[in-house]
N, CA and C of each residue as an Amber inpcrd file, in Angstrom:
protein
   420
 -37.3050000 -47.5080000  32.7590000 -36.6440000 -48.2720000  31.7200000
 -35.1770000 -48.4340000  32.0780000 -34.7080000 -49.6700000  32.0390000
 -33.2940000 -49.9540000  32.2980000 -32.4500000 -49.4640000  31.1280000
 -31.2340000 -49.0270000  31.4560000 -30.2760000 -48.5910000  30.4470000
 -28.9990000 -49.4160000  30.5970000 -28.6080000 -50.0590000  29.5170000
 -27.4180000 -50.9120000  29.5520000 -26.4800000 -50.5110000  28.4220000
 -25.2210000 -50.3640000  28.7760000 -24.1650000 -50.0410000  27.8260000
 -23.4640000 -51.3250000  27.4080000 -23.3610000 -51.5350000  26.1140000
 -22.5870000 -52.6560000  25.5700000 -21.3170000 -52.0770000  24.9620000
 -20.1780000 -52.5760000  25.4310000 -18.8810000 -52.1060000  24.9430000
 -18.1340000 -53.2750000  24.3220000 -17.6900000 -53.0890000  23.0990000
 -16.8340000 -54.0640000  22.4250000 -15.4850000 -53.4250000  22.1380000
 -14.4480000 -54.1850000  22.3710000 -13.0930000 -53.7000000  22.1750000
 -12.5160000 -54.0390000  20.8190000 -11.1890000 -54.1020000  20.7500000
 -10.4850000 -54.2060000  19.4820000 -10.8500000 -55.4480000  18.6770000
 -10.9430000 -55.2220000  17.3890000 -11.1840000 -56.2420000  16.3700000
 -12.6080000 -56.7840000  16.3610000 -13.4350000 -56.4060000  17.3200000
 -14.8050000 -56.8960000  17.3290000 -15.6780000 -56.1840000  16.2970000
 -15.1650000 -55.1180000  15.7130000 -15.8310000 -54.4980000  14.5660000
 -15.7630000 -55.4100000  13.3400000 -14.9100000 -56.4300000  13.3860000
 -14.7520000 -57.3590000  12.2640000 -15.5730000 -58.6340000  12.4190000
 -16.4490000 -58.6970000  13.4270000 -17.2770000 -59.8900000  13.5750000
 -18.0500000 -60.1310000  12.2910000 -18.1500000 -61.3880000  11.9170000
 -18.7870000 -61.7590000  10.6600000 -17.7850000 -61.9360000   9.5420000
 -16.6180000 -61.3110000   9.6930000 -15.5450000 -61.4160000   8.6980000
 -14.3100000 -62.0800000   9.2950000 -14.0370000 -61.7790000  10.5430000
 -12.8180000 -62.2340000  11.2200000 -12.9780000 -63.6600000  11.7370000
 -12.1080000 -64.5380000  11.3420000 -12.0560000 -65.9030000  11.8610000
 -13.4430000 -66.4840000  12.1570000 -14.2540000 -66.6760000  11.1270000
 -15.6310000 -67.1320000  11.3460000 -15.7360000 -68.4820000  12.0520000
 -14.7010000 -69.3080000  11.9740000 -14.7600000 -70.5860000  12.6860000
 -14.7010000 -70.3880000  14.2000000 -14.1600000 -69.2640000  14.6410000
 -14.1050000 -68.9440000  16.0730000 -15.2480000 -68.0210000  16.4620000
 -15.4930000 -66.9810000  15.6540000 -16.4040000 -65.9100000  16.0420000
 -17.7360000 -65.9090000  15.3030000 -17.9270000 -66.7940000  14.3400000
 -19.1900000 -66.8780000  13.6240000 -19.2310000 -65.9620000  12.4060000
 -20.3590000 -65.9950000  11.7130000 -20.5240000 -65.2770000  10.4480000
 -21.3730000 -64.0180000  10.5710000 -21.7780000 -63.6590000  11.7620000
 -22.7130000 -62.5530000  11.9470000 -21.9970000 -61.3160000  12.4820000
 -22.2900000 -60.1670000  11.9090000 -21.7160000 -58.9230000  12.4260000
 -22.4080000 -58.5650000  13.7380000 -21.7130000 -57.8170000  14.5780000
 -22.3340000 -57.4370000  15.8440000 -23.4800000 -56.4620000  15.6200000
 -23.3430000 -55.5670000  14.6600000 -24.4110000 -54.5990000  14.3740000
 -25.6860000 -55.3430000  13.9790000 -25.5560000 -56.4030000  13.1920000
 -26.7080000 -57.2160000  12.8300000 -27.2870000 -57.9080000  14.0630000
 -26.4250000 -58.4900000  14.8770000 -26.8720000 -59.1590000  16.0980000
 -27.5530000 -58.1770000  17.0580000 -27.0510000 -56.9640000  17.1250000
 -27.6160000 -55.9590000  18.0190000 -29.0960000 -55.7200000  17.7190000
 -29.4810000 -55.7680000  16.4680000 -30.8950000 -55.6100000  16.1060000
 -31.7420000 -56.7010000  16.7530000 -31.2350000 -57.9080000  16.7580000
 -31.9340000 -59.0250000  17.4020000 -32.0620000 -58.7840000  18.8980000
 -30.9900000 -58.3440000  19.5140000 -30.9950000 -58.0930000  20.9600000
 -31.9870000 -56.9770000  21.3010000 -32.0160000 -55.9440000  20.4950000
 -32.9680000 -54.8480000  20.7410000 -34.4090000 -55.3450000  20.6630000
 -34.6750000 -56.2740000  19.7650000 -36.0190000 -56.8580000  19.6700000
 -36.3350000 -57.7290000  20.8820000 -35.3370000 -58.4180000  21.4160000
 -35.5410000 -59.2650000  22.5930000 -35.8230000 -58.4540000  23.8540000
 -35.2850000 -57.2370000  23.8980000 -35.4010000 -56.4020000  25.0910000
 -35.9850000 -55.0330000  24.7380000 -37.2410000 -54.9770000  24.3260000
 -37.8160000 -53.6960000  23.8910000 -37.9540000 -52.6760000  25.0210000
 -37.9510000 -53.1500000  26.2640000 -38.1030000 -52.2490000  27.4030000
 -36.7640000 -51.8380000  28.0140000 -35.6840000 -52.1220000  27.2960000
 -34.3470000 -51.7610000  27.7590000 -33.7200000 -50.8380000  26.7270000
 -33.1650000 -49.7290000  27.2050000 -32.4230000 -48.8440000  26.3050000
 -30.9910000 -49.3540000  26.2400000 -30.6160000 -49.8500000  25.0730000
 -29.2710000 -50.3540000  24.8700000 -28.4320000 -49.3000000  24.1670000
 -27.2790000 -49.0260000  24.7210000 -26.2990000 -48.1290000  24.0760000
 -25.1300000 -48.9980000  23.6720000 -24.6390000 -48.8160000  22.4430000
 -23.5480000 -49.6490000  21.9500000 -22.3650000 -48.7770000  21.5700000
 -21.1800000 -49.2630000  21.9540000 -19.9370000 -48.5640000  21.6130000
 -18.8640000 -49.5960000  21.3190000 -18.1350000 -49.3710000  20.2380000
 -17.0010000 -50.2250000  19.8840000 -15.8220000 -49.3380000  19.5440000
 -14.6390000 -49.7460000  19.9970000 -13.4240000 -49.0360000  19.6340000
 -12.2530000 -50.0010000  19.6680000 -11.2820000 -49.7100000  18.8260000
 -10.0260000 -50.4460000  18.8190000  -8.9830000 -49.7700000  19.7060000
  -9.3800000 -48.7040000  20.4040000  -8.4450000 -47.8840000  21.1720000
  -8.7870000 -47.9360000  22.6650000  -7.8340000 -48.3490000  23.4580000
  -8.0320000 -48.5350000  24.8930000  -8.5620000 -47.2770000  25.5800000
  -7.9650000 -46.1380000  25.2900000  -8.3890000 -44.8980000  25.9420000
  -9.8330000 -44.5290000  25.6230000 -10.2730000 -44.8100000  24.4150000
 -11.6730000 -44.5250000  24.0500000 -12.6310000 -45.4200000  24.8310000
 -12.2500000 -46.6670000  25.0600000 -13.0830000 -47.5580000  25.8670000
 -13.1850000 -47.0380000  27.2980000 -12.0590000 -46.6070000  27.8400000
 -12.0380000 -46.0450000  29.1980000 -12.8770000 -44.7780000  29.2550000
 -12.7230000 -43.8990000  28.2710000 -13.5130000 -42.6640000  28.2450000
 -15.0100000 -42.9570000  28.2370000 -15.4410000 -43.9720000  27.4850000
 -16.8630000 -44.3060000  27.4200000 -17.3550000 -44.8680000  28.7470000
 -16.5420000 -45.6730000  29.3990000 -16.9000000 -46.1750000  30.7330000
 -17.0600000 -45.0130000  31.6960000 -16.1380000 -44.0560000  31.6650000
 -16.2230000 -42.8770000  32.5290000 -17.4530000 -42.0430000  32.1970000
 -17.7110000 -41.8570000  30.9200000 -18.8140000 -41.0020000  30.4710000
 -20.1820000 -41.5470000  30.8980000 -20.3920000 -42.8500000  30.7420000
 -21.7340000 -43.4080000  30.9570000 -21.8440000 -44.3360000  32.1640000
 -20.7360000 -44.6860000  32.7710000 -20.7320000 -45.6810000  33.8340000
 -21.3870000 -45.2780000  35.1360000 -21.7260000 -44.0060000  35.2770000
 -22.4500000 -43.5680000  36.4720000 -23.9450000 -43.4520000  36.1960000
 -24.3280000 -43.4890000  34.9300000 -25.7270000 -43.2920000  34.5470000
 -26.4210000 -44.5710000  34.1020000 -25.6850000 -45.5910000  33.7420000
 -26.2530000 -46.8330000  33.2260000 -26.6400000 -47.7620000  34.3790000
 -27.5710000 -48.6610000  34.0920000 -27.9450000 -49.6990000  35.0540000
 -27.0210000 -50.9010000  34.9550000 -26.2050000 -50.9320000  33.9220000
 -25.2580000 -52.0250000  33.7690000 -24.3950000 -51.8400000  32.5430000
 -23.2820000 -52.5510000  32.5340000 -22.3440000 -52.5390000  31.4100000
 -22.0520000 -53.9820000  31.0220000 -22.2080000 -54.2750000  29.7440000
 -21.7550000 -55.5500000  29.1800000 -20.4750000 -55.2190000  28.4240000
 -19.3780000 -55.8600000  28.7910000 -18.1030000 -55.5180000  28.1670000
 -17.3820000 -56.7490000  27.6320000 -17.0270000 -56.6550000  26.3660000
 -16.1120000 -57.6030000  25.7350000 -14.9240000 -56.7550000  25.2970000
 -13.9140000 -56.7270000  26.1160000 -12.7630000 -55.8680000  25.8500000
 -11.7720000 -56.4950000  24.8790000 -12.1350000 -57.6340000  24.2890000
 -11.2280000 -58.2850000  23.3490000  -9.8910000 -58.5550000  24.0230000
  -8.8270000 -58.3600000  23.2870000  -7.4860000 -58.6440000  23.8050000
  -7.1160000 -57.7660000  25.0000000  -7.7610000 -56.6040000  25.1480000
  -7.4740000 -55.7630000  26.3180000  -7.8690000 -56.4450000  27.6230000
  -8.7330000 -57.4340000  27.5500000  -9.1040000 -58.2150000  28.7290000
  -7.8590000 -58.7390000  29.4340000  -6.8840000 -59.1440000  28.6430000
  -5.7110000 -59.8460000  29.1570000  -4.5370000 -58.9150000  29.4360000
  -4.7190000 -57.6190000  29.1500000  -3.5910000 -56.6920000  29.2800000
  -3.9120000 -55.3990000  30.0150000  -5.1750000 -55.0170000  30.1430000
  -5.4930000 -53.6540000  30.5600000  -5.9320000 -53.5290000  32.0140000
  -4.9850000 -53.1460000  32.8340000  -5.3080000 -52.7780000  34.2110000
  -6.1200000 -51.4880000  34.2010000  -5.8860000 -50.6300000  33.2130000
  -6.5920000 -49.3500000  33.1200000  -8.0920000 -49.5370000  32.8950000
  -8.4750000 -50.4760000  32.0490000  -9.9140000 -50.7350000  31.8510000
 -10.5040000 -51.3420000  33.1220000  -9.7760000 -52.2220000  33.7720000
 -10.2440000 -52.7760000  35.0500000 -10.4500000 -51.6620000  36.0700000
  -9.5140000 -50.7290000  36.1410000  -9.6460000 -49.6040000  37.0700000
 -10.8510000 -48.7370000  36.7210000 -11.1150000 -48.5440000  35.4360000
 -12.2700000 -47.7490000  35.0150000 -13.5630000 -48.4250000  35.4570000
 -13.6480000 -49.7420000  35.3060000 -14.8460000 -50.4560000  35.7600000
 -15.0210000 -50.3340000  37.2670000 -13.9230000 -50.3310000  38.0030000
 -13.9880000 -50.1660000  39.4600000 -14.4230000 -48.7700000  39.8620000
 -14.1110000 -47.8030000  39.0290000 -14.3610000 -46.4030000  39.3800000
 -15.8190000 -45.9780000  39.2220000 -16.5850000 -46.6980000  38.4090000
 -17.9700000 -46.2890000  38.1360000 -18.9400000 -47.1260000  38.9530000
 -20.1980000 -46.6780000  38.9980000 -21.1990000 -47.3560000  39.8280000
 -21.9720000 -48.4510000  39.0990000 -21.9750000 -48.4420000  37.7800000
 -22.7210000 -49.4540000  37.0290000 -22.0700000 -50.8260000  37.1830000
 -22.8410000 -51.8470000  37.5220000 -22.2760000 -53.1910000  37.5620000
 -21.9680000 -53.6730000  36.1460000 -20.9400000 -54.4790000  36.0130000
 -20.5180000 -54.9460000  34.6930000 -20.5210000 -56.4710000  34.6320000
 -20.7510000 -56.9620000  33.4160000 -20.6030000 -58.3830000  33.1120000
 -19.6350000 -58.4850000  31.9400000 -18.6240000 -59.3110000  32.1060000
 -17.6160000 -59.5460000  31.0650000 -18.1160000 -60.6530000  30.1450000
 -17.9860000 -60.4520000  28.8470000 -18.4320000 -61.4350000  27.8620000
 -17.2890000 -61.7620000  26.9160000 -17.1790000 -63.0570000  26.5790000
 -16.2580000 -63.5060000  25.5320000 -17.0100000 -64.4600000  24.6230000
 -16.9460000 -64.2110000  23.3460000 -17.6520000 -65.0240000  22.3600000
 -17.0630000 -66.4280000  22.3190000 -15.7540000 -66.5170000  22.2920000
 -15.0900000 -67.8200000  22.2510000 -14.7780000 -68.2780000  23.6780000
 -14.4790000 -69.5570000  23.8070000 -14.0440000 -70.0800000  25.0940000
 -12.5560000 -69.7830000  25.2350000 -12.2480000 -68.6950000  25.8940000
 -10.8560000 -68.2600000  26.0130000  -9.9900000 -69.2820000  26.7490000
 -10.6070000 -70.1240000  27.5630000  -9.8400000 -71.1250000  28.3200000
  -9.4470000 -72.3260000  27.4610000 -10.0270000 -72.4210000  26.2790000
  -9.6660000 -73.4900000  25.3410000  -8.7100000 -72.9740000  24.2730000
  -8.2490000 -71.7660000  24.4500000  -7.3650000 -71.1390000  23.4600000
  -5.9700000 -70.9450000  24.0580000  -5.1980000 -70.0450000  23.4880000
  -3.8180000 -69.8170000  23.9360000  -3.7800000 -69.4600000  25.4240000
  -2.7050000 -69.8520000  26.0830000  -2.6110000 -69.6640000  27.5390000
  -2.6580000 -68.1920000  27.9440000  -2.1720000 -67.2800000  27.1050000
  -2.2090000 -65.8630000  27.4880000  -3.6460000 -65.3470000  27.5990000
  -4.6070000 -66.0480000  26.9970000  -6.0140000 -65.6320000  27.0840000
  -6.7050000 -66.1460000  28.3580000  -6.0280000 -66.9190000  29.1480000
  -6.6490000 -67.5230000  30.3240000  -6.7840000 -66.5480000  31.4870000
  -6.0500000 -65.4590000  31.4750000  -6.1270000 -64.4810000  32.5660000
  -6.8760000 -63.2330000  32.1160000  -7.7630000 -62.7720000  32.9760000
  -8.4990000 -61.5310000  32.7230000  -8.2630000 -60.5600000  33.8650000
  -7.8800000 -59.3410000  33.5050000  -7.7880000 -58.2790000  34.5120000
  -9.1700000 -57.7450000  34.8740000 -10.1680000 -57.9980000  34.0370000
 -11.5000000 -57.4360000  34.2390000 -12.3850000 -58.2820000  35.1400000
 -12.2090000 -59.5780000  35.1280000 -13.1390000 -60.4850000  35.8130000
 -13.3830000 -60.1120000  37.2710000 -12.3550000 -59.7550000  37.9850000
 -12.4990000 -59.4230000  39.4040000 -13.2960000 -58.1420000  39.6240000
 -13.4240000 -57.3390000  38.5930000 -14.1570000 -56.0730000  38.6970000
 -15.5970000 -56.2130000  38.2080000 -15.9710000 -57.4040000  37.7440000
 -17.2910000 -57.6360000  37.1680000 -18.1360000 -58.5210000  38.0760000
 -19.4420000 -58.3950000  37.9270000 -20.3830000 -59.2260000  38.6850000
 -20.3640000 -60.6650000  38.1940000 -20.0290000 -60.8510000  36.9150000
 -20.0090000 -62.1870000  36.3490000 -19.2920000 -62.1920000  35.0170000
 -19.0780000 -63.4100000  34.5060000 -18.3800000 -63.6000000  33.2420000
 -19.1330000 -64.6540000  32.4420000 -19.3600000 -64.3620000  31.1590000
 -19.9650000 -65.3250000  30.2410000 -18.9240000 -65.6210000  29.1720000
 -18.5640000 -66.9090000  29.0510000 -17.4570000 -67.2970000  28.1760000
 -17.8880000 -68.4370000  27.2580000 -17.5950000 -68.2780000  25.9690000
 -17.6750000 -69.3900000  25.0450000 -19.0440000 -69.7350000  24.5140000
 -20.0420000 -68.8870000  24.7150000 -21.3940000 -69.1870000  24.2620000
 -21.7770000 -68.3950000  23.0210000 -20.7770000 -67.9140000  22.3140000
 -21.0440000 -67.1440000  21.1020000 -21.7240000 -65.8230000  21.4380000
 -22.4120000 -65.2820000  20.4500000 -23.0910000 -63.9960000  20.6500000
 -24.1860000 -64.0790000  21.7110000 -24.6970000 -65.2790000  21.9650000
 -25.7260000 -65.4490000  22.9840000 -25.2500000 -64.9790000  24.3600000
 -23.9370000 -64.9380000  24.5580000 -23.4080000 -64.4660000  25.8280000
 -23.8320000 -63.0460000  26.1610000 -23.9830000 -62.2040000  25.1440000
 -24.4390000 -60.8310000  25.3740000 -25.8650000 -60.8300000  25.9160000
 -26.7190000 -61.6530000  25.3140000 -28.1030000 -61.7560000  25.7660000
 -28.1630000 -62.2100000  27.2230000 -27.3430000 -63.2020000  27.5630000
 -27.3290000 -63.7040000  28.9380000 -26.8620000 -62.6150000  29.9110000
 -25.8550000 -61.8540000  29.5100000 -25.3500000 -60.7800000  30.3650000
 -26.4170000 -59.7030000  30.5670000 -27.1260000 -59.3620000  29.5090000
 -28.1960000 -58.3570000  29.6120000 -29.2930000 -58.8610000  30.5420000
 -29.6970000 -60.1100000  30.3830000 -30.7410000 -60.6870000  31.2500000
 -30.3290000 -60.6010000  32.7290000 -29.0770000 -60.9010000  32.9860000
 -28.5990000 -60.8310000  34.3690000 -28.6520000 -59.3880000  34.8830000
 -28.1600000 -58.4520000  34.1030000 -28.1410000 -57.0570000  34.5480000
 -29.5530000 -56.5220000  34.7540000 -30.4940000 -56.9330000  33.9430000
 -31.8990000 -56.5230000  34.1290000 -32.4280000 -57.0290000  35.4620000
 -31.9710000 -58.2110000  35.8670000 -32.4860000 -58.8180000  37.0980000
 -31.9680000 -58.1450000  38.3660000 -30.9290000 -57.3510000  38.2570000
 -30.3490000 -56.7120000  39.4570000 -31.2600000 -55.6250000  40.0080000
């Protein structure tokens, strides 16, 4: 059985409430139930934190044991060399996900420190991006 870690960063605990015109009306916890049904043969572990160090700690803790990591680091995508270094340090391949099309938004969102450390990036496809990232990681 494949094991995949899903990591969400700051403010993603507010999905369903936060800026629904950008992020939609569905909470991630609700969406996760759908994803678990889509992939019954995959053990999904989910972690969300608004704190950079906690995200890094979780990558360190599970990044050598998982078959893959799906990461939406939120705003830390554009600022955190430390999270990029953590992804480089572990053996699990990662896919970066963004719910919104960051390239159609403010210019500071156009750069990601994580992308170069990931196998791929899914941008702007809403919550479906997580499903696509999981499908890719299963195929490895």
